[in-house]
FIKE-382536 format. One record per residue (C-alpha): y negated, z negated, x. Coordinates in steps of 0.1 Angstrom, whole numbers, padded with zeros to 4 digits, always signed. Layout:
<pts>
YZX;...
</pts>
This chain:
<pts>
-0252-0217+0187;-0218-0220+0203;-0197-0189+0202;-0169-0206+0183;-0193-0215+0155;-0205-0179+0152;-0170-0166+0145;-0148-0191+0128;-0111-0185+0134;-0082-0196+0112;-0064-0226+0127;-0030-0212+0121;-0012-0188+0144;+0005-0158+0127;+0033-0136+0138;+0029-0099+0127;+0006-0079+0104;+0009-0043+0093;-0023-0022+0091;-0017+0010+0072;-0047+0033+0072;-0052+0069+0082;-0084+0063+0102;-0073+0054+0138;-0107+0039+0148;-0106+0016+0118;-0071+0006+0125;-0080-0003+0161;-0111-0023+0151;-0093-0041+0123;-0064-0049+0146;-0088-0065+0171;-0102-0086+0143;-0068-0097+0132;-0058-0108+0167;-0091-0123+0178;-0102-0140+0146;-0069-0147+0128;-0045-0153+0156;-0019-0126+0148;+0004-0121+0178;+0013-0086+0169;-0005-0058+0149;+0016-0028+0139;-0001+0003+0127;+0007+0033+0104;-0013+0063+0095;+0007+0073+0064;+0026+0056+0036;+0059+0069+0049;+0053+0056+0084;+0042+0022+0069;+0075+0019+0050;+0094+0027+0082;+0075+0000+0101;+0082-0026+0075;+0119-0017+0075;+0123-0020+0113;+0099-0049+0121;+0110-0085+0115;+0085-0114+0109;+0058-0094+0091;+0037-0119+0072;+0010-0096+0059;+0009-0059+0050;-0025-0042+0044;-0028-0008+0028;-0057+0016+0023;-0057+0034-0010;-0067+0068+0004;-0038+0070+0029;-0016+0100+0027;+0015+0095+0006;+0003+0065-0014;-0001+0067-0052;-0026+0039-0059;-0020+0002-0065;+0011+0011-0086;+0028+0025-0056;+0026-0008-0038;+0043-0029-0065;+0078-0020-0054;+0068-0027-0018;+0060-0062-0029;+0093-0065-0049;+0113-0051-0019;+0097-0075+0006;+0090-0106-0015;+0084-0127+0017;+0055-0104+0028;+0020-0108+0013;+0008-0073+0003;-0028-0065-0001;-0052-0035-0004;-0081-0030+0020;-0100-0001+0007;-0133+0017+0006;-0129+0020-0032;-0148-0005-0052;-0136+0007-0086;-0129-0021-0110;-0099-0003-0123;-0083-0003-0089;-0088-0040-0085;-0074-0047-0119;-0044-0026-0113;-0037-0042-0079;-0037-0077-0095;-0016-0064-0125;+0010-0050-0101;+0015-0084-0085;-0003-0077-0052;-0018-0106-0033;-0053-0093-0031;-0079-0065-0030;-0104-0065-0001;-0133-0040+0000;-0140-0025+0034;-0177-0031+0027;-0173-0069+0033;-0185-0083+0065;-0161-0095+0092;-0164-0132+0082;-0158-0123+0045;-0128-0102+0054;-0113-0131+0076;-0119-0155+0047;-0103-0132+0022;-0072-0126+0043;-0069-0163+0050;-0070-0170+0012;-0042-0144+0008;-0021-0160+0036;-0027-0194+0020;-0011-0182-0012;-0041-0173-0032;-0049-0140-0048;-0082-0126-0035;-0104-0104-0057;-0140-0092-0048;-0168-0115-0059;-0182-0088-0083;-0150-0090-0104;-0157-0127-0112;-0195-0131-0111;-0205-0098-0128;-0233-0095-0102;-0238-0062-0084;-0207-0049-0100;-0201-0012-0094;-0197+0006-0128;-0161+0013-0138;-0154+0050-0143;-0137+0060-0175;-0103+0075-0169;-0098+0110-0183;-0066+0114-0204;-0038+0128-0185;-0033+0165-0191;+0000+0182-0190;+0007+0196-0156;+0022+0231-0156;+0037+0226-0122;+0060+0198-0134;+0095+0211-0138;+0089+0239-0113;+0115+0235-0086;+0098+0263-0066;+0072+0239-0053;+0042+0237-0076;+0011+0217-0069;+0027+0185-0081;+0057+0189-0058;+0035+0197-0029;+0013+0166-0034;+0041+0141-0027;+0048+0130+0009;+0073+0147+0032;+0097+0117+0030;+0094+0116-0008;+0103+0153-0009;+0134+0145+0012;+0144+0118-0013;+0138+0140-0042;+0160+0167-0028;+0188+0142-0023;+0184+0130-0060;+0188+0166-0071;+0220+0167-0051;+0233+0136-0070;+0232+0113-0040;+0232+0075-0046;+0205+0052-0029;+0230+0042-0003;+0239+0078+0005;+0202+0088+0006;+0195+0060+0030;+0224+0071+0053;+0214+0107+0052;+0177+0102+0059;+0184+0072+0083;+0161+0049+0064;+0166+0015+0048;+0180+0014+0013;+0149-0007+0002;+0127+0022+0015;+0146+0046-0007;+0140+0024-0037;+0102+0024-0030;+0101+0062-0027;+0121+0066-0059;+0097+0043-0078;+0067+0064-0065;+0085+0096-0076;+0093+0082-0111;+0056+0073-0115;+0044+0106-0101;+0065+0128-0123;+0065+0105-0154;+0103+0103-0152;+0123+0074-0167;+0155+0080-0148;+0171+0101-0121;+0181+0129-0145;+0146+0133-0157;+0133+0132-0122;+0156+0160-0111;+0147+0182-0140;+0109+0176-0142;+0101+0179-0105;
</pts>
């Protein structure tokens, strides 16, 4: 069989894709697949959520941003919804080792463009990403067919966290990313988004994303609650 039939490639050429995953070997292999099979001219990589946001802010022509759920600094599918809102021209999807139904449902509910399990074969991943680039929302087959579906785990009710409201640095404070801690310190000082962006030398949209993650993490509804609960 001719080689070009063994590995079908998308006809379209694409500009830039972001691969955000804390496993360097996976990023390298995935990057090769995106260049070789999908025609991306440039693959930018990030090992943490903070670094991924920096890459998005400084890189033009990103068409697709792919995030792993287990990456440091990310707070699940909810944490990516503001990324999508901040960069409406970029298709944002999760590529994850998790096959929990709840994660897939949350990703779709948050307005993301797809959820691609890492367990898929190369051809399936290429097809899934092409669907996303073509404007469709991709979900794993087990979500629609019911066949071979991994059982969903029941979520335990959230328990009060004694470390919330502890400015001395309890477990909850330590679990956020370094850049999120910087943003939080600025909020406590009463700085505006524009002032935070200037002080930390990051894009104002990046500040907005970090604030949304902090509001979710600490269960705060506004900046005052965030400053007092964290």
